[in-house]
Each structure stands twice: as C-alpha cells, then as structure tokens.
All heavy atoms as an XYZ file, in Angstrom:
947
protein
N      58.469     71.245    148.575
C      59.815     70.733    148.590
C      59.791     69.295    148.102
O      58.985     68.498    148.557
C      60.344     70.816    150.018
C      61.576     70.041    150.253
S      62.734     71.273    150.673
C      64.123     70.466    151.111
N      60.666     68.960    147.204
C      60.730     67.594    146.710
C      61.716     66.789    147.531
O      62.685     67.324    148.061
C      61.157     67.563    145.234
O      62.444     68.151    145.121
C      60.158     68.297    144.362
N      61.470     65.507    147.632
C      62.379     64.621    148.346
C      63.657     64.448    147.546
O      63.644     64.517    146.319
C      61.729     63.250    148.549
O      60.624     63.371    149.395
N      64.770     64.232    148.244
C      66.026     64.051    147.531
C      66.008     62.786    146.686
O      65.369     61.802    147.053
C      67.057     63.946    148.654
C      66.284     63.587    149.873
C      64.909     64.130    149.686
N      66.700     62.831    145.592
C      66.835     61.665    144.723
C      68.062     60.888    145.172
O      69.170     61.150    144.729
C      66.964     62.105    143.265
C      67.119     60.926    142.318
O      66.935     59.766    142.760
O      67.441     61.156    141.150
N      67.860     59.927    146.096
C      68.998     59.199    146.642
C      69.683     58.348    145.592
O      70.848     58.018    145.740
C      68.617     58.362    147.873
C      67.555     57.325    147.542
C      68.204     59.252    149.019
C      67.255     56.370    148.668
N      68.991     58.036    144.513
C      69.618     57.253    143.443
C      70.730     58.046    142.762
O      71.624     57.469    142.157
C      68.572     56.817    142.424
N      70.688     59.374    142.907
C      71.699     60.194    142.252
C      72.981     60.346    143.062
O      73.966     60.875    142.574
C      71.132     61.591    141.968
O      70.918     62.281    143.192
N      72.970     59.884    144.308
C      74.164     60.002    145.132
C      75.212     58.984    144.704
O      74.887     57.852    144.366
C      73.820     59.797    146.605
C      72.917     60.860    147.206
C      72.509     60.481    148.615
C      73.602     62.206    147.204
N      76.498     59.376    144.738
C      77.558     58.474    144.273
C      77.838     57.342    145.252
O      77.824     57.533    146.459
C      78.772     59.397    144.166
C      78.506     60.450    145.186
C      77.010     60.649    145.183
N      78.058     56.155    144.734
C      78.576     55.010    145.482
C      77.781     54.619    146.720
O      78.317     54.028    147.627
C      80.035     55.255    145.864
N      76.509     54.963    146.778
C      75.732     54.613    147.960
C      75.550     53.093    148.015
O      75.144     52.476    147.030
C      74.369     55.345    147.986
C      73.678     55.166    149.326
C      73.465     54.922    146.854
C      72.481     56.077    149.533
N      75.906     52.480    149.145
C      75.705     51.034    149.256
C      74.223     50.697    149.119
O      73.383     51.286    149.781
C      76.222     50.713    150.662
C      77.149     51.841    150.990
C      76.563     53.044    150.312
N      73.910     49.765    148.248
C      72.510     49.429    148.011
C      72.385     48.002    147.527
O      73.350     47.401    147.072
C      71.892     50.406    147.018
C      72.543     50.492    145.665
C      72.008     51.584    144.731
N      70.580     51.702    144.698
C      69.887     52.738    145.226
N      70.513     53.732    145.781
N      68.586     52.775    145.164
N      71.181     47.487    147.624
C      70.851     46.210    147.012
C      69.680     46.462    146.073
O      69.384     47.610    145.752
C      70.553     45.139    148.072
C      69.345     45.466    148.950
O      68.536     46.360    148.589
O      69.193     44.824    149.996
N      69.005     45.409    145.633
C      67.905     45.576    144.682
C      66.737     46.382    145.240
O      65.953     46.950    144.487
C      67.393     44.208    144.224
C      68.407     43.478    143.361
O      69.316     44.147    142.821
O      68.310     42.242    143.249
N      66.626     46.441    146.566
C      65.506     47.138    147.183
C      65.824     48.572    147.593
O      64.949     49.305    148.007
C      65.017     46.344    148.392
C      64.455     44.988    147.994
C      63.997     44.191    149.192
O      63.704     44.789    150.244
O      63.926     42.959    149.078
N      67.079     48.984    147.520
C      67.444     50.346    147.893
C      68.663     50.390    148.778
O      69.445     49.444    148.818
N      68.832     51.510    149.506
C      70.014     51.668    150.348
C      70.088     50.577    151.418
O      69.070     50.114    151.929
C      69.810     53.032    151.008
C      68.821     53.734    150.166
C      67.964     52.672    149.548
N      71.315     50.182    151.724
C      71.537     49.202    152.796
C      72.515     49.800    153.797
O      73.354     50.633    153.456
C      72.080     47.861    152.257
C      71.058     47.170    151.374
C      73.378     48.039    151.505
N      72.395     49.348    155.015
C      73.222     49.859    156.100
C      73.894     48.691    156.800
O      73.270     47.670    157.046
C      72.360     50.645    157.089
C      71.547     51.718    156.422
C      70.199     51.522    156.158
C      72.131     52.906    156.031
C      69.447     52.500    155.526
C      71.394     53.887    155.389
C      70.052     53.687    155.134
N      75.172     48.867    157.128
C      75.922     47.817    157.817
C      75.762     47.892    159.328
O      76.072     46.950    160.031
C      77.395     47.903    157.446
C      77.678     47.503    156.023
C      79.180     47.663    155.724
N      79.440     47.492    154.309
C      79.296     48.455    153.404
N      78.888     49.643    153.749
N      79.552     48.223    152.139
N      75.348     49.065    159.824
C      75.209     49.274    161.269
C      74.100     50.297    161.505
O      73.828     51.133    160.639
C      76.529     49.785    161.841
N      73.476     50.249    162.688
C      72.393     51.199    162.976
C      72.800     52.662    162.840
O      72.005     53.484    162.389
C      71.999     50.861    164.418
C      72.377     49.424    164.584
C      73.624     49.251    163.759
N      74.036     53.007    163.208
C      74.440     54.410    163.131
C      74.392     54.920    161.694
O      74.138     56.104    161.464
C      75.820     54.644    163.757
C      76.973     54.121    162.975
C      77.594     52.920    163.128
C      77.648     54.783    161.899
N      78.610     52.794    162.215
C      78.674     53.924    161.454
C      77.495     56.018    161.273
C      79.524     54.258    160.402
C      78.349     56.347    160.224
C      79.349     55.473    159.811
N      74.645     54.036    160.711
C      74.585     54.460    159.317
C      73.162     54.870    158.939
O      72.956     55.909    158.309
C      75.070     53.342    158.396
C      76.524     53.018    158.556
C      77.003     51.881    157.673
O      76.165     51.150    157.092
O      78.224     51.719    157.551
N      72.194     54.066    159.354
C      70.794     54.389    159.078
C      70.380     55.670    159.790
O      69.646     56.498    159.232
C      69.894     53.229    159.505
N      70.878     55.861    161.014
C      70.540     57.065    161.763
C      71.130     58.310    161.106
O      70.455     59.336    161.001
C      71.009     56.928    163.204
C      70.221     55.879    163.964
C      70.866     55.490    165.279
O      72.034     55.749    165.528
N      70.083     54.839    166.126
N      72.377     58.229    160.649
C      73.001     59.367    159.971
C      72.249     59.687    158.679
O      72.012     60.854    158.355
C      74.477     59.082    159.691
N      71.880     58.645    157.949
C      71.115     58.816    156.717
C      69.797     59.536    157.027
O      69.451     60.540    156.392
C      70.850     57.441    156.099
C      70.084     57.490    154.811
C      70.760     57.587    153.603
C      68.706     57.421    154.804
C      70.055     57.619    152.403
C      67.995     57.457    153.617
C      68.677     57.563    152.415
N      69.085     59.031    158.035
C      67.787     59.593    158.383
C      67.905     61.040    158.856
O      67.053     61.879    158.525
C      67.122     58.740    159.455
N      68.956     61.350    159.607
C      69.130     62.727    160.077
C      69.318     63.696    158.913
O      68.732     64.778    158.902
C      70.326     62.828    161.024
C      69.985     62.391    162.426
S      71.304     62.818    163.585
C      72.378     61.423    163.366
N      70.131     63.301    157.942
C      70.351     64.178    156.793
C      69.055     64.389    156.017
O      68.722     65.521    155.637
C      71.432     63.600    155.883
N      68.312     63.329    155.794
C      67.042     63.445    155.055
C      66.060     64.312    155.837
O      65.414     65.206    155.269
C      66.466     62.050    154.738
C      65.056     62.156    154.174
C      67.380     61.302    153.767
N      65.944     64.096    157.153
C      65.019     64.873    157.975
C      65.385     66.355    157.998
O      64.518     67.225    157.853
C      64.978     64.326    159.404
C      64.048     65.067    160.362
C      62.598     64.883    159.941
C      64.260     64.573    161.777
N      66.675     66.663    158.174
C      67.093     68.068    158.190
C      66.833     68.737    156.846
O      66.458     69.915    156.791
C      68.553     68.185    158.600
C      68.842     67.838    160.064
C      70.334     67.798    160.327
C      68.138     68.801    161.011
N      66.989     67.984    155.764
C      66.646     68.518    154.450
C      65.142     68.767    154.347
O      64.717     69.837    153.891
C      67.108     67.565    153.352
C      66.526     67.943    152.006
O      65.581     67.305    151.546
N      67.067     68.973    151.389
N      64.350     67.821    154.797
C      62.887     67.978    154.737
C      62.413     69.156    155.579
O      61.407     69.776    155.261
C      62.199     66.694    155.191
C      62.320     65.568    154.184
C      61.782     64.244    154.688
O      61.473     64.118    155.901
O      61.683     63.312    153.871
N      63.147     69.474    156.629
C      62.800     70.605    157.498
C      63.439     71.915    157.025
O      63.441     72.903    157.746
C      63.203     70.304    158.941
C      62.344     69.214    159.529
C      62.582     69.029    160.980
N      61.666     68.038    161.509
C      61.738     67.537    162.719
N      62.692     67.927    163.549
N      60.873     66.628    163.120
N      63.986     71.879    155.819
C      64.571     73.068    155.177
C      65.754     73.656    155.940
O      66.018     74.849    155.854
C      63.509     74.146    154.949
C      62.438     73.684    153.996
O      62.737     73.093    152.967
N      61.193     73.924    154.356
N      66.468     72.821    156.675
C      67.668     73.284    157.362
C      68.782     73.504    156.352
O      69.567     74.440    156.481
C      68.087     72.282    158.461
C      69.429     72.641    159.067
C      67.003     72.200    159.541
N      68.832     72.640    155.349
C      69.767     72.810    154.237
C      69.140     72.221    152.990
O      68.232     71.397    153.074
C      71.138     72.191    154.515
C      71.106     70.759    154.985
C      70.834     69.703    154.118
C      71.370     70.467    156.306
C      70.820     68.397    154.561
C      71.361     69.143    156.759
C      71.087     68.111    155.888
N      69.622     72.680    151.856
C      69.107     72.155    150.589
C      69.829     70.862    150.241
O      70.918     70.580    150.752
C      69.319     73.155    149.446
O      70.728     73.282    149.191
C      68.699     74.509    149.761
N      69.227     70.107    149.365
C      69.880     68.865    148.939
C      71.140     69.177    148.138
O      72.106     68.429    148.186
C      68.920     67.973    148.154
C      69.368     66.548    148.220
C      69.874     65.800    147.209
C      69.389     65.702    149.373
N      70.211     64.546    147.649
C      69.922     64.461    148.982
C      69.021     65.871    150.715
C      70.095     63.392    149.867
C      69.191     64.814    151.598
C      69.720     63.597    151.169
N      71.151     70.300    147.465
C      72.360     70.722    146.744
C      73.500     71.005    147.721
O      74.645     70.621    147.477
C      72.095     71.964    145.903
O      71.177     71.667    144.877
N      73.195     71.685    148.833
C      74.216     71.921    149.855
C      74.743     70.587    150.388
O      75.945     70.390    150.547
C      73.650     72.709    151.037
C      73.386     74.162    150.785
C      72.759     74.815    152.000
O      71.599     74.475    152.345
O      73.429     75.664    152.606
N      73.808     69.703    150.691
C      74.162     68.392    151.222
C      75.042     67.622    150.240
O      76.097     67.096    150.614
C      72.901     67.588    151.535
C      73.222     66.167    151.761
C      72.945     65.114    150.954
C      73.979     65.643    152.847
N      73.482     63.971    151.485
C      74.118     64.276    152.644
C      74.556     66.212    153.975
C      74.801     63.451    153.529
C      75.239     65.402    154.855
C      75.355     64.022    154.623
N      74.629     67.563    149.002
C      75.383     66.819    147.985
C      76.790     67.385    147.818
O      77.752     66.630    147.652
C      74.654     66.866    146.640
O      73.411     66.238    146.737
N      76.907     68.711    147.887
C      78.223     69.341    147.745
C      79.145     68.951    148.900
O      80.320     68.637    148.687
C      78.082     70.856    147.672
N      78.624     68.954    150.147
C      79.452     68.575    151.301
C      79.863     67.112    151.212
O      81.007     66.764    151.504
C      78.738     68.817    152.621
C      78.429     70.226    153.001
C      79.541     71.224    152.729
N      79.106     72.570    152.972
C      78.280     73.265    152.183
N      77.764     72.728    151.107
N      77.962     74.510    152.467
N      78.933     66.258    150.812
C      79.255     64.832    150.689
C      80.291     64.619    149.594
O      81.257     63.880    149.777
C      77.992     64.016    150.407
C      78.191     62.509    150.278
C      78.857     61.913    151.522
C      76.848     61.831    150.009
N      80.122     65.298    148.474
C      81.093     65.187    147.381
C      82.471     65.673    147.831
O      83.496     65.073    147.487
C      80.617     65.978    146.166
N      82.495     66.739    148.639
C      83.769     67.242    149.172
C      84.460     66.177    150.021
O      85.678     65.986    149.923
C      83.553     68.487    150.032
C      83.133     69.715    149.240
O      83.266     69.710    147.991
O      82.661     70.680    149.884
N      83.687     65.497    150.848
C      84.259     64.463    151.717
C      84.802     63.292    150.908
O      85.883     62.770    151.198
C      83.218     63.961    152.724
C      82.817     64.978    153.736
C      84.014     65.578    154.441
O      84.886     64.880    154.947
N      84.087     66.893    154.456
N      84.061     62.887    149.915
C      84.498     61.769    149.080
C      85.739     62.163    148.284
O      86.693     61.389    148.173
C      83.351     61.298    148.171
C      82.240     60.669    149.039
C      83.847     60.309    147.119
C      80.957     60.389    148.314
N      85.766     63.397    147.762
C      86.936     63.876    147.017
C      88.165     63.950    147.925
O      89.278     63.587    147.511
C      86.648     65.243    146.403
N      87.983     64.405    149.163
C      89.108     64.480    150.102
C      89.648     63.082    150.406
O      90.863     62.883    150.487
C      88.679     65.181    151.388
N      88.747     62.121    150.556
C      89.176     60.745    150.811
C      89.945     60.186    149.618
O      90.968     59.519    149.786
C      87.961     59.871    151.118
N      89.463     60.480    148.440
C      90.152     60.031    147.224
C      91.536     60.668    147.142
O      92.517     59.996    146.819
C      89.321     60.375    145.983
O      88.045     59.716    146.092
C      90.001     59.919    144.705
N      91.622     61.948    147.470
C      92.904     62.652    147.446
C      93.886     62.060    148.459
O      95.095     62.073    148.241
C      92.699     64.136    147.716
N      93.343     61.511    149.573
C      94.199     60.861    150.578
C      94.598     59.452    150.157
O      95.346     58.783    150.850
C      93.471     60.778    151.921
C      93.281     62.090    152.630
C      92.746     61.898    154.039
N      91.476     61.200    154.097
C      90.286     61.784    154.098
N      90.195     63.106    154.020
N      89.185     61.066    154.187
N      94.034     58.986    149.041
C      94.364     57.657    148.547
C      93.473     56.547    149.061
O      93.781     55.368    148.882
N      92.339     56.896    149.688
C      91.422     55.867    150.181
C      90.709     55.214    149.006
O      90.320     55.876    148.050
C      90.378     56.485    151.120
C      90.959     56.991    152.406
C      89.906     57.599    153.318
O      88.693     57.360    153.108
O      90.296     58.328    154.243
N      90.524     53.906    149.094
C      89.766     53.180    148.078
C      88.298     53.571    148.155
O      87.747     53.724    149.241
C      89.883     51.667    148.285
C      91.270     51.140    147.999
O      91.977     51.766    147.193
O      91.637     50.114    148.589
N      87.671     53.721    147.011
C      86.249     54.024    146.957
C      85.490     52.718    146.785
O      84.884     52.450    145.755
C      85.948     54.990    145.805
C      84.508     55.456    145.815
O      83.802     55.233    146.818
O      84.079     56.033    144.802
N      85.545     51.882    147.835
C      84.905     50.574    147.772
C      83.559     50.539    148.494
O      82.949     49.491    148.630
C      85.840     49.501    148.329
C      86.225     49.745    149.779
O      85.672     50.678    150.408
O      87.094     49.003    150.289
N      83.102     51.679    148.992
C      81.804     51.764    149.656
C      81.837     51.534    151.152
O      80.890     51.879    151.849
N      82.919     50.963    151.680
C      82.964     50.671    153.116
C      82.968     51.927    153.973
O      82.506     51.904    155.102
C      84.187     49.816    153.463
C      84.089     48.400    152.941
C      85.303     47.582    153.323
N      86.489     48.187    152.706
C      87.650     48.350    153.331
N      87.803     47.973    154.570
N      88.669     48.899    152.697
N      83.484     53.015    153.476
C      83.589     54.253    154.252
C      82.500     55.265    153.883
O      82.521     56.396    154.357
C      84.963     54.885    154.019
C      86.093     54.061    154.549
C      87.431     54.718    154.198
N      88.528     53.821    154.441
C      89.003     52.941    153.570
N      88.473     52.846    152.372
N      90.004     52.149    153.883
N      81.586     54.862    153.046
C      80.593     55.804    152.532
C      79.869     56.545    153.654
O      79.764     57.773    153.628
C      79.578     55.086    151.639
C      78.581     56.030    151.033
C      78.917     56.802    149.930
C      77.320     56.179    151.578
C      78.010     57.692    149.374
C      76.410     57.063    151.031
C      76.751     57.817    149.934
O      75.861     58.698    149.400
N      79.366     55.845    154.652
C      78.598     56.520    155.698
C      79.488     57.276    156.678
O      79.020     58.191    157.348
C      77.641     55.550    156.390
C      76.477     55.261    155.475
C      76.364     54.046    154.825
C      75.527     56.240    155.208
C      75.327     53.805    153.949
C      74.484     56.010    154.328
C      74.393     54.785    153.704
O      73.358     54.561    152.830
N      80.763     56.967    156.732
C      81.696     57.822    157.493
C      81.785     59.179    156.793
O      81.784     60.220    157.451
C      83.064     57.177    157.597
C      83.052     55.935    158.434
C      84.144     55.926    159.455
N      84.066     54.699    160.220
C      83.493     54.597    161.400
N      82.947     55.656    161.951
N      83.459     53.457    162.043
N      81.868     59.154    155.452
C      81.862     60.411    154.694
C      80.531     61.128    154.900
O      80.490     62.355    155.044
C      82.087     60.162    153.199
C      83.357     59.443    152.892
N      84.551     59.712    153.502
C      83.609     58.435    152.023
C      85.481     58.909    153.021
N      84.939     58.133    152.124
N      79.452     60.375    154.878
C      78.110     60.924    155.072
C      78.042     61.646    156.416
O      77.583     62.783    156.509
C      77.104     59.771    155.013
C      75.668     60.141    155.052
C      74.935     60.485    156.156
C      74.761     60.185    153.960
N      73.640     60.732    155.818
C      73.502     60.553    154.469
C      74.896     59.937    152.595
C      72.388     60.678    153.659
C      73.769     60.069    151.801
C      72.529     60.440    152.325
N      78.524     60.974    157.477
C      78.473     61.552    158.814
C      79.345     62.802    158.919
O      78.930     63.806    159.496
C      78.899     60.513    159.855
C      78.829     60.958    161.308
C      77.422     61.389    161.694
C      79.307     59.818    162.208
N      80.530     62.758    158.347
C      81.408     63.930    158.382
C      80.766     65.102    157.654
O      80.804     66.248    158.139
C      82.786     63.602    157.771
O      83.369     62.531    158.522
C      83.708     64.808    157.809
N      80.164     64.841    156.503
C      79.472     65.904    155.766
C      78.324     66.475    156.602
O      78.126     67.696    156.653
C      78.958     65.366    154.429
N      77.593     65.607    157.264
C      76.487     66.050    158.112
C      77.002     66.903    159.269
O      76.445     67.973    159.559
C      75.713     64.844    158.643
C      74.495     65.127    159.513
C      73.476     65.964    158.762
C      73.884     63.818    159.983
N      78.079     66.474    159.903
C      78.655     67.251    160.995
C      79.088     68.635    160.506
O      78.864     69.638    161.187
C      79.854     66.523    161.597
C      79.467     65.322    162.413
C      80.669     64.508    162.874
O      81.788     64.682    162.322
O      80.491     63.693    163.798
N      79.678     68.692    159.347
C      80.135     69.985    158.815
C      78.955     70.914    158.532
O      79.011     72.104    158.822
C      80.969     69.764    157.564
C      82.239     69.019    157.908
C      83.458     69.625    157.276
N      84.640     69.047    157.885
C      85.594     68.434    157.241
N      85.532     68.320    155.934
N      86.633     67.946    157.877
N      77.888     70.369    157.963
C      76.713     71.207    157.700
C      76.072     71.671    159.001
O      75.655     72.832    159.110
C      75.695     70.435    156.863
C      75.736     70.696    155.371
C      74.757     69.795    154.637
C      75.470     72.135    155.033
N      75.993     70.794    159.983
C      75.432     71.161    161.285
C      76.266     72.291    161.896
O      75.715     73.255    162.439
C      75.361     69.925    162.210
C      75.154     70.321    163.666
C      74.235     68.999    161.757
N      77.595     72.181    161.783
C      78.474     73.243    162.284
C      78.239     74.543    161.512
O      78.089     75.609    162.111
C      79.944     72.849    162.154
C      80.383     71.845    163.200
O      79.639     71.621    164.185
O      81.472     71.263    163.029
N      78.213     74.457    160.173
C      78.028     75.656    159.345
C      76.713     76.367    159.655
O      76.646     77.599    159.650
C      78.047     75.291    157.862
C      79.405     74.943    157.319
C      79.327     74.442    155.885
O      78.379     74.814    155.158
O      80.229     73.675    155.490
N      75.680     75.593    159.904
C      74.358     76.158    160.154
C      74.168     76.573    161.609
O      73.150     77.156    161.956
C      73.258     75.154    159.759
C      73.283     74.746    158.305
C      72.916     75.896    157.404
C      72.879     75.460    155.949
N      72.388     76.512    155.086
N      75.143     76.251    162.459
C      75.058     76.622    163.871
C      73.977     75.879    164.632
O      73.444     76.385    165.615
N      73.634     74.667    164.186
C      72.565     73.908    164.834
C      72.985     73.377    166.198
O      72.182     73.312    167.123
C      72.141     72.731    163.956
C      71.587     73.097    162.591
C      71.252     71.847    161.808
C      70.377     73.990    162.725
N      74.221     72.967    166.297
C      74.775     72.460    167.547
C      76.167     73.054    167.657
O      76.950     72.962    166.712
C      74.858     70.911    167.547
C      75.503     70.397    168.818
C      73.482     70.294    167.356
N      76.457     73.620    168.786
C      77.774     74.205    168.975
C      78.867     73.146    168.977
O      78.611     71.972    169.275
N      80.062     73.578    168.653
C      81.208     72.662    168.604
C      81.411     71.958    169.945
O      81.656     70.758    169.994
C      82.466     73.434    168.205
C      83.728     72.606    168.181
C      83.784     71.582    167.053
O      83.010     71.691    166.093
O      84.622     70.678    167.145
N      81.307     72.687    171.045
C      81.502     72.076    172.363
C      80.443     71.021    172.650
O      80.749     69.952    173.179
C      81.517     73.144    173.455
C      82.704     74.089    173.440
C      82.550     75.160    174.516
C      84.015     73.334    173.618
N      79.199     71.313    172.295
C      78.120     70.346    172.509
C      78.333     69.108    171.655
O      78.162     67.979    172.111
C      76.763     70.978    172.191
C      75.596     70.010    172.269
C      75.297     69.459    173.655
O      75.795     70.017    174.649
O      74.573     68.457    173.741
N      78.710     69.306    170.388
C      78.938     68.157    169.508
C      80.074     67.306    170.032
O      79.975     66.083    170.088
C      79.213     68.611    168.077
C      79.258     67.440    167.095
C      79.326     67.887    165.655
N      80.450     68.716    165.325
C      81.700     68.240    165.134
N      81.949     66.971    165.261
N      82.668     69.068    164.807
N      81.148     67.945    170.458
C      82.281     67.190    171.010
C      81.889     66.447    172.284
O      82.314     65.315    172.506
C      83.460     68.114    171.278
C      84.186     68.531    170.030
C      85.366     69.421    170.389
N      85.962     69.987    169.216
C      87.035     69.482    168.625
N      87.613     68.414    169.105
N      87.518     70.056    167.541
N      81.092     67.095    173.124
C      80.634     66.441    174.353
C      79.808     65.200    174.025
O      79.965     64.152    174.664
C      79.823     67.419    175.212
N      78.942     65.315    173.028
C      78.123     64.158    172.634
C      78.990     63.062    172.028
O      78.785     61.876    172.267
C      77.031     64.577    171.650
C      76.036     65.556    172.216
C      75.337     65.054    173.447
N      74.325     64.080    173.080
C      73.679     63.303    173.937
N      73.931     63.365    175.202
N      72.785     62.458    173.515
N      79.985     63.464    171.234
C      80.915     62.491    170.656
C      81.651     61.750    171.769
O      81.768     60.517    171.748
C      81.899     63.212    169.733
C      82.898     62.283    169.089
C      82.616     61.653    167.888
C      84.126     62.029    169.691
C      83.523     60.794    167.290
C      85.044     61.168    169.109
C      84.742     60.555    167.912
O      85.641     59.694    167.337
N      82.148     62.502    172.753
C      82.863     61.882    173.870
C      81.946     60.959    174.676
O      82.358     59.874    175.093
C      83.467     62.952    174.777
C      84.599     63.720    174.114
O      85.144     63.242    173.081
O      84.941     64.806    174.619
N      80.702     61.395    174.893
C      79.744     60.558    175.625
C      79.476     59.263    174.857
O      79.382     58.181    175.444
C      78.435     61.324    175.861
N      79.359     59.373    173.535
C      79.145     58.187    172.706
C      80.341     57.240    172.798
O      80.185     56.037    172.972
C      78.895     58.590    171.259
C      78.729     57.424    170.355
C      79.680     56.840    169.590
C      77.553     56.646    170.157
N      79.171     55.770    168.913
C      77.862     55.620    169.245
C      76.258     56.723    170.662
C      76.939     54.692    168.835
C      75.324     55.797    170.240
C      75.677     54.794    169.333
N      81.542     57.787    172.687
C      82.754     56.962    172.740
C      82.852     56.238    174.077
O      83.176     55.045    174.130
C      83.988     57.832    172.494
N      82.554     56.951    175.173
C      82.606     56.327    176.496
C      81.547     55.238    176.625
O      81.824     54.143    177.125
C      82.409     57.377    177.583
C      82.527     56.804    178.977
C      82.393     57.854    180.063
O      82.441     59.060    179.758
O      82.249     57.441    181.228
N      80.332     55.529    176.164
C      79.264     54.529    176.236
C      79.619     53.301    175.403
O      79.359     52.167    175.806
C      77.940     55.133    175.760
N      80.245     53.521    174.255
C      80.641     52.389    173.399
C      81.672     51.511    174.104
O      81.603     50.281    174.031
C      81.194     52.908    172.072
N      82.616     52.132    174.796
C      83.631     51.362    175.516
C      83.040     50.548    176.662
O      83.536     49.465    176.980
C      84.712     52.294    176.068
C      85.671     52.886    175.045
C      86.579     53.912    175.711
C      86.508     51.790    174.393
N      81.978     51.061    177.280
C      81.369     50.398    178.427
C      80.287     49.392    178.048
O      79.779     48.685    178.911
C      80.786     51.450    179.376
C      81.796     52.431    179.979
C      81.072     53.518    180.761
C      82.798     51.684    180.860
N      79.938     49.334    176.767
C      78.861     48.458    176.316
C      79.422     47.115    175.882
O      80.327     47.059    175.048
C      78.097     49.105    175.142
O      77.581     50.366    175.577
C      76.952     48.226    174.684
N      78.878     46.020    176.433
C      79.337     44.692    175.996
C      79.078     44.482    174.508
O      78.088     44.981    173.954
C      78.483     43.728    176.827
C      77.984     44.537    177.984
C      77.870     45.945    177.480
N      79.983     43.742    173.880
C      79.860     43.456    172.456
C      78.497     42.839    172.155
O      78.022     41.972    172.860
C      80.971     42.498    172.018
C      80.930     42.173    170.565
N      81.268     43.093    169.603
C      80.543     41.046    169.909
C      81.112     42.545    168.416
N      80.676     41.310    168.571
N      77.874     43.335    171.095
C      76.588     42.806    170.663
C      75.386     43.470    171.309
O      74.253     43.208    170.911
N      75.613     44.301    172.296
C      74.515     45.007    172.959
C      74.382     46.407    172.364
O      75.364     47.005    171.933
C      74.772     45.124    174.468
C      74.881     43.800    175.170
C      73.545     43.122    175.209
C      73.660     41.809    175.977
N      72.419     41.084    175.957
N      73.184     46.965    172.371
C      73.020     48.327    171.842
C      73.699     49.354    172.747
O      73.691     49.218    173.972
C      71.508     48.532    171.808
C      70.925     47.465    172.653
C      71.928     46.369    172.779
N      74.289     50.345    172.142
C      74.916     51.435    172.894
C      73.825     52.432    173.274
O      73.060     52.879    172.426
C      76.007     52.114    172.048
C      77.109     51.119    171.721
C      76.550     53.354    172.766
C      78.125     51.621    170.725
N      73.772     52.754    174.555
C      72.769     53.689    175.044
C      73.495     54.858    175.707
O      74.319     54.666    176.599
C      71.833     53.004    176.061
C      70.821     53.995    176.606
C      71.130     51.807    175.429
N      73.188     56.050    175.235
C      73.760     57.246    175.837
C      73.012     57.584    177.110
O      71.780     57.425    177.163
C      73.690     58.425    174.881
C      74.613     58.369    173.676
C      74.303     59.524    172.730
C      76.057     58.416    174.117
N      73.726     58.070    178.117
C      73.026     58.482    179.347
C      72.113     59.661    179.054
O      72.411     60.503    178.207
C      74.156     58.868    180.298
C      75.348     59.099    179.448
C      75.155     58.296    178.188
N      71.008     59.730    179.759
C      70.090     60.869    179.595
C      70.721     62.092    180.224
O      71.414     62.009    181.208
C      68.751     60.576    180.272
C      68.016     59.459    179.591
C      66.540     59.673    179.715
N      65.858     58.573    179.090
C      65.292     58.651    177.902
N      65.335     59.760    177.227
N      64.664     57.623    177.393
N      70.457     63.223    179.598
C      71.054     64.471    180.080
C      70.023     65.357    180.687
O      68.918     65.381    180.434
C      71.729     65.156    178.910
C      72.783     64.263    178.342
C      73.308     64.802    177.083
N      73.725     66.166    177.375
C      74.604     66.824    176.717
N      75.189     66.277    175.726
N      74.939     68.044    176.991
C-alpha cells in the first residue's frame, strides 16, 4: 500500500515544510484519516471523494474557500466514512461528541481538553 499523496489534496493549509495545523484537533483528525487509510479501512480514493464532497457542499452553500474551514471539512468527511464503514455506531459517535462538548465547556481557556475515561 502506498502512502497518500497529501500534496494532491485541495487547499490544504501548509507552509514551506508541509501541512500546518491551527489546533491540536486538526492534527488529530489528519492523523486518524491517514492511519485508517494505512490500516486499509478505506482507500485514499474513497477518502478524497468524501473530502471533495464536503468542500463542494461548502462552496454550494457560499462559504469562502480561504482554508480556515479545511479541517472542519476533513473531520466531517472522516465522520461520514466512519459511519459508512460501520466503525463506530451513530449513538456512540454522538455520545463522544457530547462528552467532548461538555469537557470543552468545563475546561479553562488555554488548558487541554481531557475526556473522562470510560
């Protein structure tokens, strides 16, 4: 299996050294997609198609393609593929989303958000 060619992805925020992330969650979402691809959960073609769908939907809604929302599209595409592949059930994903939102609200600004252990 070959590694994905991240240079071929559209509008990926980057500097001279490669991809850049504005927040830790962006790097985590990026890493999850790459890892799931490396583990043959989905092909890079499947991944690219879902990401392209998300970006096209945002464009259709009139969102500017300025790169600020790129990893939101990335995360939504990842969630959709995870749902399609049945890796995590909808209820479990929603529960984790809710747990994250609650932890974020309870975390002081500037501190890392930590999810409770389950």
